Each structure stands twice: as structure tokens, then as C-alpha cells.
C-alpha positions as CSV (number, residue, x, y, z in Angstrom):
1,M,-45.8,29.6,17.3
2,S,-43.3,31.3,19.6
3,G,-42.4,28.0,21.3
4,V,-40.9,26.4,18.2
5,Q,-37.2,27.0,17.8
6,V,-36.2,27.6,14.2
7,P,-32.7,26.3,13.4
8,P,-30.2,28.8,12.0
9,P,-29.7,28.7,8.2
10,L,-26.9,26.4,7.0
11,P,-24.5,29.3,6.1
12,T,-24.7,30.6,9.6
13,L,-24.2,27.2,11.1
14,L,-21.1,26.6,9.0
15,F,-19.7,30.0,9.8
16,N,-20.2,29.4,13.5
17,K,-18.5,26.0,13.2
18,M,-15.5,27.5,11.4
19,Y,-15.3,30.2,14.0
20,S,-15.2,27.6,16.8
21,I,-12.5,25.6,15.0
22,V,-10.3,28.7,14.6
23,K,-10.9,29.6,18.2
24,D,-10.1,26.1,19.5
25,F,-6.9,26.1,17.3
26,L,-5.7,29.4,18.7
27,E,-6.2,28.0,22.2
28,I,-3.8,25.1,21.6
29,K,-0.7,26.0,23.6
30,N,1.8,24.0,21.4
31,V,0.8,23.4,17.8
32,K,4.2,22.2,16.6
33,P,3.7,18.5,17.3
34,L,0.3,18.7,15.6
35,S,1.8,20.4,12.6
36,V,4.7,17.9,12.4
37,V,2.5,14.8,12.7
38,S,0.0,16.1,10.2
39,A,2.8,16.9,7.8
40,G,4.2,13.4,8.3
41,H,0.7,12.0,7.6
42,G,0.7,14.0,4.4
43,V,4.1,12.6,3.4
44,T,2.9,8.9,3.9
45,H,0.1,9.7,1.4
46,W,2.7,11.5,-0.8
47,V,4.3,8.1,-1.1
48,N,1.0,6.5,-2.1
49,G,0.2,9.2,-4.6
50,I,3.6,8.8,-6.3
51,F,3.1,5.0,-6.4
52,I,-0.3,5.4,-8.1
53,V,0.8,7.9,-10.7
54,L,3.9,6.0,-11.7
55,L,2.1,2.6,-11.9
56,P,0.7,3.0,-15.5
57,F,4.1,4.0,-16.8
58,I,5.8,1.2,-15.0
59,A,3.2,-1.2,-16.5
60,Q,4.0,0.1,-19.9
61,D,7.8,-0.2,-19.6
62,L,7.6,-3.7,-18.0
63,S,4.8,-4.9,-20.4
64,L,2.5,-5.7,-17.5
65,N,-1.2,-6.4,-18.3
66,Y,-4.0,-4.8,-16.3
67,T,-4.3,-7.9,-14.0
68,T,-0.6,-7.8,-13.0
69,A,-0.7,-4.0,-12.6
70,G,-3.8,-4.3,-10.4
71,S,-2.2,-7.1,-8.4
72,M,0.5,-4.6,-7.4
73,V,-2.1,-2.6,-5.6
74,T,-3.6,-5.7,-4.1
75,I,-0.1,-6.5,-2.7
76,F,-0.2,-3.0,-1.2
77,F,-3.4,-3.8,0.6
78,I,-2.3,-7.2,1.8
79,A,0.7,-5.4,3.5
80,A,-1.7,-2.8,4.8
81,V,-4.0,-5.4,6.5
82,T,-1.0,-7.2,8.0
83,V,0.6,-4.1,9.5
84,T,-2.8,-2.8,10.8
85,I,-3.5,-6.1,12.6
86,I,0.0,-6.3,14.1
87,S,0.7,-2.7,14.9
88,G,-2.4,-2.2,17.2
89,P,-1.3,-4.4,20.2
90,V,2.4,-3.6,19.5
91,I,1.8,0.1,19.9
92,D,-0.5,-0.3,22.9
93,I,2.1,-2.4,24.7
94,S,5.3,-0.6,23.7
95,K,4.1,3.0,23.6
96,K,6.8,3.7,20.9
97,Y,4.7,6.3,19.1
98,I,7.5,8.4,17.6
99,L,9.8,5.5,16.7
100,A,6.9,3.8,14.9
101,Q,6.1,7.0,12.9
102,F,9.8,7.2,11.9
103,L,9.9,3.6,10.8
104,C,6.8,4.2,8.6
105,L,8.4,7.1,6.8
106,M,11.6,5.1,6.3
107,S,9.5,2.3,4.8
108,G,8.1,4.9,2.4
109,A,11.5,6.2,1.4
110,L,12.7,2.6,0.9
111,A,9.7,1.9,-1.3
112,L,10.4,4.8,-3.6
113,L,14.1,3.9,-3.7
114,L,13.4,0.3,-4.7
115,M,10.9,1.4,-7.2
116,S,13.4,3.7,-8.9
117,S,15.5,0.6,-9.7
118,A,12.7,-1.8,-10.5
119,S,13.3,-3.8,-13.6
120,T,11.1,-6.8,-12.7
121,T,7.6,-7.4,-11.4
122,L,9.1,-8.8,-8.2
123,M,10.8,-5.6,-7.4
124,V,7.6,-3.6,-8.0
125,A,5.8,-6.0,-5.7
126,I,8.4,-5.5,-2.9
127,S,8.0,-1.8,-3.3
128,A,4.2,-2.1,-3.0
129,V,4.7,-4.0,0.3
130,F,6.8,-1.1,1.8
131,V,4.2,1.5,0.5
132,G,1.5,-0.5,2.3
133,I,3.5,-0.5,5.6
134,C,4.2,3.2,5.2
135,V,0.6,4.3,4.6
136,S,-1.4,2.0,6.9
137,G,1.2,1.6,9.6
138,W,1.1,5.3,10.3
139,H,-2.4,5.5,11.8
140,T,-1.8,3.3,14.8
141,P,1.0,5.3,16.4
142,S,0.0,8.8,15.2
143,I,-3.7,8.9,16.3
144,P,-3.1,7.8,19.9
145,Y,0.0,10.2,20.1
146,L,-2.1,13.2,19.1
147,S,-5.0,12.1,21.3
148,L,-2.7,12.0,24.3
149,L,-1.1,15.4,23.6
150,Y,-4.3,17.2,22.8
151,R,-6.9,15.7,25.1
152,K,-9.0,18.8,25.2
153,N,-8.9,19.3,21.4
154,R,-8.8,15.8,20.1
155,G,-11.5,16.2,17.5
156,L,-9.8,19.3,16.0
157,A,-6.3,17.7,16.2
158,L,-7.5,14.5,14.3
159,S,-9.4,16.5,11.7
160,I,-6.2,18.5,10.9
161,H,-4.3,15.2,10.8
162,T,-6.8,14.0,8.2
163,V,-6.4,17.2,6.1
164,G,-2.7,16.3,5.9
165,A,-3.5,13.0,4.2
166,S,-5.7,14.7,1.6
167,L,-3.1,17.3,0.8
168,G,-0.4,14.5,0.4
169,D,-2.7,12.5,-1.9
170,G,-3.6,15.7,-3.9
171,I,-0.2,17.3,-4.5
172,A,2.1,14.3,-5.1
173,P,0.5,13.2,-8.4
174,P,0.8,16.6,-10.2
175,I,4.3,17.1,-8.9
176,A,5.4,13.7,-10.1
177,G,3.6,14.3,-13.4
178,L,5.5,17.6,-14.0
179,I,8.9,16.1,-13.0
180,M,8.3,13.3,-15.5
181,L,8.2,15.8,-18.3
182,V,12.0,16.0,-17.9
183,L,12.9,12.9,-16.0
184,S,12.1,9.2,-16.3
185,W,9.8,7.5,-13.8
186,Q,12.8,5.8,-12.3
187,Q,14.6,9.2,-11.7
188,T,11.3,10.8,-10.5
189,S,10.8,8.0,-7.9
190,L,14.4,8.4,-6.6
191,L,14.2,12.2,-6.4
192,L,10.8,12.2,-4.6
193,S,12.1,9.7,-2.0
194,I,14.4,12.3,-0.5
195,P,11.7,14.5,1.3
196,V,10.2,11.3,2.7
197,A,13.5,10.3,4.4
198,L,14.1,13.9,5.6
199,M,10.7,14.0,7.2
200,G,11.3,10.8,9.0
201,F,14.5,12.1,10.6
202,Y,12.8,15.4,11.4
203,I,10.0,13.6,13.2
204,L,12.5,11.5,15.2
205,R,14.3,14.6,16.4
206,S,11.6,17.2,16.9
207,L,8.6,15.4,18.4
208,P,8.3,15.5,22.3
209,Q,7.9,12.2,24.0
210,I,4.7,11.4,25.9
211,S,5.2,11.9,29.6
212,S,4.1,9.4,32.2
213,D,1.3,11.8,33.3
214,E,0.0,12.2,29.8
215,D,0.1,8.5,29.3
216,S,-1.6,7.7,32.6
217,E,-5.1,8.3,31.0
218,D,-4.6,5.3,28.8
219,S,-2.7,3.2,31.4
220,S,-5.7,0.9,31.7
221,S,-5.8,0.3,28.0
222,N,-3.3,-2.6,28.2
223,K,-3.2,-5.6,25.9
224,Y,-6.0,-7.4,27.8
225,N,-8.4,-4.4,27.6
226,Y,-7.4,-4.0,23.9
227,W,-8.6,-7.5,23.1
228,E,-11.6,-7.2,25.4
229,G,-12.7,-4.1,23.5
230,L,-12.2,-5.8,20.2
231,K,-14.3,-8.8,21.3
232,G,-17.1,-6.4,22.3
233,L,-17.0,-4.7,19.0
234,L,-17.0,-8.0,17.0
235,A,-20.4,-8.7,18.8
236,N,-21.8,-5.4,17.7
237,K,-24.0,-5.9,14.7
238,D,-24.1,-2.2,13.7
239,M,-20.3,-2.1,13.9
240,L,-19.9,-5.2,11.6
241,I,-22.4,-3.7,9.1
242,L,-20.5,-0.4,9.1
243,C,-17.2,-2.2,8.5
244,V,-18.5,-4.0,5.4
245,L,-20.2,-0.8,4.3
246,A,-16.9,1.1,4.7
247,G,-15.0,-1.7,2.9
248,L,-17.3,-1.4,-0.1
249,W,-17.1,2.4,-0.1
250,S,-13.3,2.1,0.1
251,M,-13.3,-0.4,-2.8
252,T,-15.2,2.2,-4.9
253,Q,-13.0,5.1,-3.8
254,N,-9.7,3.3,-4.3
255,G,-10.8,1.6,-7.5
256,L,-11.4,5.0,-8.9
257,V,-7.9,6.2,-8.0
258,V,-6.3,3.0,-9.4
259,F,-8.1,2.7,-12.7
260,I,-8.5,6.4,-13.6
261,P,-4.7,6.6,-14.4
262,L,-4.8,3.3,-16.2
263,Y,-7.8,4.4,-18.3
264,L,-6.3,7.8,-19.1
265,V,-3.0,6.3,-20.2
266,G,-4.3,3.1,-21.8
267,E,-7.5,4.3,-23.5
268,M,-7.0,8.1,-23.8
269,Q,-3.2,8.2,-24.4
270,S,-2.8,10.9,-21.8
271,G,0.6,12.0,-20.5
272,P,1.9,12.1,-16.9
273,V,0.9,15.7,-16.4
274,L,-2.8,15.0,-17.1
275,V,-2.7,11.9,-15.0
276,G,-1.2,13.8,-12.1
277,F,-3.8,16.6,-12.3
278,A,-6.6,14.1,-12.7
279,L,-5.6,12.5,-9.4
280,F,-5.2,15.9,-7.8
281,S,-8.8,16.9,-8.9
282,I,-10.1,13.7,-7.3
283,Q,-8.5,14.6,-3.9
284,A,-9.4,18.3,-4.1
285,G,-13.0,17.6,-2.9
286,A,-11.7,16.0,0.2
287,V,-9.8,19.1,1.3
288,F,-12.7,21.5,0.9
289,G,-15.7,19.2,1.0
290,G,-14.7,17.0,4.0
291,P,-15.1,19.7,6.8
292,I,-18.4,20.9,5.2
293,I,-19.9,17.4,4.9
294,G,-18.6,16.4,8.3
295,T,-20.4,19.4,9.9
296,L,-23.6,18.6,7.9
297,S,-23.5,15.1,9.3
298,D,-23.4,16.4,12.8
299,R,-26.6,18.3,12.1
300,V,-28.7,15.8,10.0
301,G,-26.9,12.5,11.0
302,R,-24.3,10.3,9.3
303,R,-26.8,8.0,7.5
304,P,-28.5,10.5,5.1
305,V,-25.1,12.1,4.2
306,V,-23.6,8.8,3.3
307,I,-26.7,7.7,1.4
308,Y,-26.8,10.8,-0.8
309,S,-23.0,10.7,-1.4
310,L,-23.2,7.1,-2.5
311,I,-26.1,7.8,-4.8
312,I,-24.2,10.6,-6.5
313,S,-21.1,8.5,-6.9
314,A,-23.0,5.6,-8.4
315,I,-24.6,7.9,-11.0
316,I,-21.4,9.5,-12.0
317,L,-19.5,6.2,-12.2
318,I,-22.0,4.8,-14.7
319,I,-21.6,7.9,-16.9
320,I,-17.8,8.3,-16.8
321,P,-16.9,5.5,-19.4
322,Q,-19.3,7.0,-21.9
323,I,-17.3,10.3,-22.0
324,E,-14.8,10.7,-24.8
325,N,-13.4,14.2,-24.1
326,V,-10.5,13.8,-21.8
327,Y,-11.1,17.1,-19.9
328,L,-14.7,16.4,-19.3
329,F,-13.7,12.9,-18.2
330,I,-11.4,14.3,-15.6
331,L,-14.0,16.8,-14.5
332,M,-16.6,14.1,-13.9
333,A,-14.0,11.9,-12.1
334,S,-13.3,14.9,-9.8
335,F,-17.0,15.0,-8.9
336,A,-17.0,11.3,-8.2
337,G,-13.9,11.7,-6.0
338,C,-15.5,14.6,-4.2
339,S,-18.6,12.6,-3.3
340,L,-16.6,9.6,-2.2
341,Y,-13.7,11.2,-0.3
342,S,-15.7,13.9,1.4
343,I,-17.5,11.2,3.5
344,R,-14.3,9.8,4.9
345,P,-14.6,11.8,8.2
346,V,-18.3,10.9,8.3
347,I,-17.5,7.2,8.2
348,H,-14.9,7.7,10.9
349,S,-17.3,9.7,13.1
350,W,-20.0,7.0,12.6
351,T,-17.5,4.5,13.9
352,M,-16.9,6.6,17.0
353,D,-20.7,7.0,17.5
354,I,-21.2,3.3,17.4
355,S,-18.2,2.3,19.5
356,A,-19.0,4.8,22.4
357,G,-18.0,3.1,25.6
358,Q,-15.7,0.6,23.8
359,T,-12.0,0.8,23.1
360,S,-11.7,3.4,20.4
361,G,-8.4,2.1,19.2
362,S,-9.9,-1.3,18.6
363,A,-12.7,0.3,16.6
364,I,-10.3,2.2,14.4
365,S,-8.1,-1.0,13.9
366,M,-11.2,-3.0,13.1
367,L,-12.5,-0.4,10.5
368,F,-9.1,0.0,8.8
369,T,-8.5,-3.7,8.6
370,A,-12.0,-4.3,7.0
371,Q,-11.3,-1.5,4.6
372,A,-7.9,-2.7,3.6
373,A,-9.0,-6.4,3.3
374,L,-12.0,-5.6,1.0
375,T,-10.2,-2.8,-0.9
376,G,-7.3,-5.2,-1.7
377,L,-9.7,-7.3,-3.9
378,I,-10.7,-4.5,-6.3
379,P,-7.4,-3.9,-8.1
380,I,-6.9,-7.6,-9.1
381,I,-10.7,-8.2,-9.8
382,G,-10.7,-4.9,-11.8
383,G,-7.6,-5.9,-13.6
384,L,-9.0,-9.3,-14.6
385,T,-12.2,-7.6,-15.7
386,A,-10.2,-5.0,-17.8
387,D,-8.1,-7.7,-19.5
388,I,-11.1,-9.9,-20.4
389,F,-13.9,-7.3,-21.1
390,G,-12.1,-4.0,-21.3
391,L,-11.5,-1.1,-18.9
392,K,-14.9,0.4,-19.4
393,L,-16.5,-2.5,-17.6
394,V,-14.4,-1.8,-14.5
395,F,-16.5,1.4,-13.9
396,V,-19.6,-0.8,-13.9
397,L,-17.9,-2.9,-11.2
398,L,-17.2,0.2,-9.2
399,T,-20.8,1.3,-9.6
400,L,-21.9,-2.1,-8.2
401,T,-19.7,-1.7,-5.1
402,S,-21.1,1.8,-4.5
403,I,-24.7,0.5,-4.8
404,L,-23.9,-2.4,-2.4
405,A,-22.5,0.1,0.1
406,L,-25.7,2.2,-0.4
407,M,-27.9,-0.8,0.3
408,L,-26.1,-1.4,3.6
409,S,-26.4,2.2,4.6
410,F,-30.2,1.9,4.4
411,I,-30.2,-0.8,7.0
412,M,-28.0,1.1,9.5
413,P,-29.8,2.8,12.4
414,K,-31.0,6.3,11.6
415,R,-29.3,7.7,14.7
416,T,-26.4,6.2,16.6
417,I,-25.6,9.2,18.8
């Protein structure tokens, strides 16, 4: 059957993909802005990682129950939803991409500074608000900025930008955990706020402004087009289903990150180093697995990749609370994290597939708003569940959100490209 084309084996396909990525990267004339913005993205997630790893120890010192500790993360997501909704049209109209990135990093530095002197629940809550502004406010200015600077290599530029987030999420917890061997959590928070502030000023001074020629491509994307695009997306059934699916997936993913440290400290009496490396292990899969899974989704489609990843995560989450050995527990948590975090670029690609012909900024804003709104429920619901029924039942709750996301993935169209 000479007329039938046999697709190349997966290792060959992945090698060719990696070769093309390297080739495209070498063709970029000026990689400094990409490197600086990606590093800045990593620093915003550095702030988030520090907040998560310090939270169990803050809860211990301030005698917070699981509901109150979880509500601190819910406050983070309330701030995230608010800044995501507001920042979209503000950035579209003002075009202050660099200033907005600077302000996000200053918000993160302020969050850690306030956290270092937190002696009340209110101060922790205020810190959580600034963490939410820092992390979620970053995407609206940075993604359009890179898209304008690297029109011919947008996909590559934005994928490198995402790797920065995974590295920030991954390296901050173990660094904070190691520092806490010799310093208190208050001193650790103060010390780790310094690189955030330095990065903010470096971005303000080093990034080139977008020229009028570069910005002309999006000159038609004014405030009216922004809202027209959003109106069209709100009428798209597949987009609405994907937003709910992504929200449930994000609830599972972030619930894992919030309650793994609380479980390790509260149930397994683990120290800060183990907590830090547990969070690092959860993120490690995103750094290495994300590009591979993303490439696979280009070949077989977004839907099957998401389905199998959610099945794996649901199975692992139901097993995790039955494990008594702390090291095996961390290993299984890392597998769950790999299956959940590696599909982050697949979810984003699926969004772009569905919103083809629409305003892509509206699609991203809509997706992140849905994710933050739903994800903000899981810390306080999980905290209430832990206080009433015990922490183990929280993992059953996370299994349920994973299964609900899985059910929605089955009703999505098989191909959206």
C-alpha cells in the first residue's frame, strides 16, 4: 500500500519539533526582552510559591484553623479575578505594558514585605491581595507585549514565557524551605522580597518601548473591539464549556498545591525543607512534561490528551491520602502534579483553537477569569471540609473536581482546529 503515508515515530516527531524550536529561537534577532519578561514572569510565580510554602507555618504561629488558612488563598483568587477583569481594557486602552509589569512586581515585593511583619489574620489577608495582583495582573500586559515584539515567533515566545512561570513556582518553595532552617518565616519573607523589587526596577529600565509601527497591528483592537470580541466569545458554547472545564482543572491543580503543604505539616509533621521540595516536585513535571504533552496534543488533538491526564490525576488523588510514608506521598503528589500541570499549555492552545477569528485577548481574559473565580472556591471549601471531616477528605473533593472536568472534556468537540 504505497499510497498510505506512515507517520514518523513519536521520538522522531519530538526531535524534529525540538530542532525547529531551537532553530526559531536562534533566528530571533533580540532575545533580551523575551528573556527579561520571562524572568519577570518567573519572579511573579516566585512570590506565589513563597506565599504557599510559608502559609502552613503562618497558620501554626497565628493559630489559624484550616478554614481560615484556606480563606487566605481564596482572598488571593478574589484579587486575581478583580485585577484580571479590570486590567484587560485598561491595558488595551493605555498600552502601558512595561509600567504595568513593573507595578505587578512591586505588588509582589510589597506582599512579601507585609507578610514579614504579619501578626494578625488581617495582615495576612492584605498580603494575599497583593500576591493575587502580582501573579494574575502580570499576564494582561506581558502577553500582548511579547506578541507585538515577536510577531513571527509568537508561539515560541509565549511558550518560553510559560516556562518562566513553572521555574518560579518550582524553585521558590525549596529555597524558602532551606532558608527557614536558619531564619524564621518572617525573616525569610523579608529576605526573598528583595529580588522581586530588584526585578521590577530592572524591567522598568531595560525593556524597550513598543514603537507606533509595532503597535499598529493591534490599532484596531480598541475598547469597542475588545468588548465586541468578548460578546462573541460569551455566545460560543464550546468556549463556555472549556472555561468551566479549565476552572475545574485549575481547582484540582491549585487545591493540590494548597493542601499538600498543610497535609505534610499538619498530618505528617514535616519540616519546611520537605514541604519546599514537595512543591518543587509538583512543578517539575510542568517544566519537562509541558512541551512534550503540548507537542503530542498538536498531533492527536487537545481532547484525548486532556482526558487521559485527568484520568491519571483522579486515580492518583484517590490513592494519595492512603499513603503513610512521607517520601512515597511526595512522589505520588509529584505524579499528580505532572499530569495536571503538563496540560496547562494544552488548555491555552485549546482556547486559541476555539477563539480563532475572535479577539484573542478577550479569550485569555475570559479563561483566566473563569479559572480564578472557580479556583478561589476550593481553598475555603477544602478548609471547611478539613476542619469538619479531616484533611484526607479534601483529596476526595479534589478527585471529584478532576472527574467533573473529565466529564466536560468528553462533551467537547473532538477537533477544534
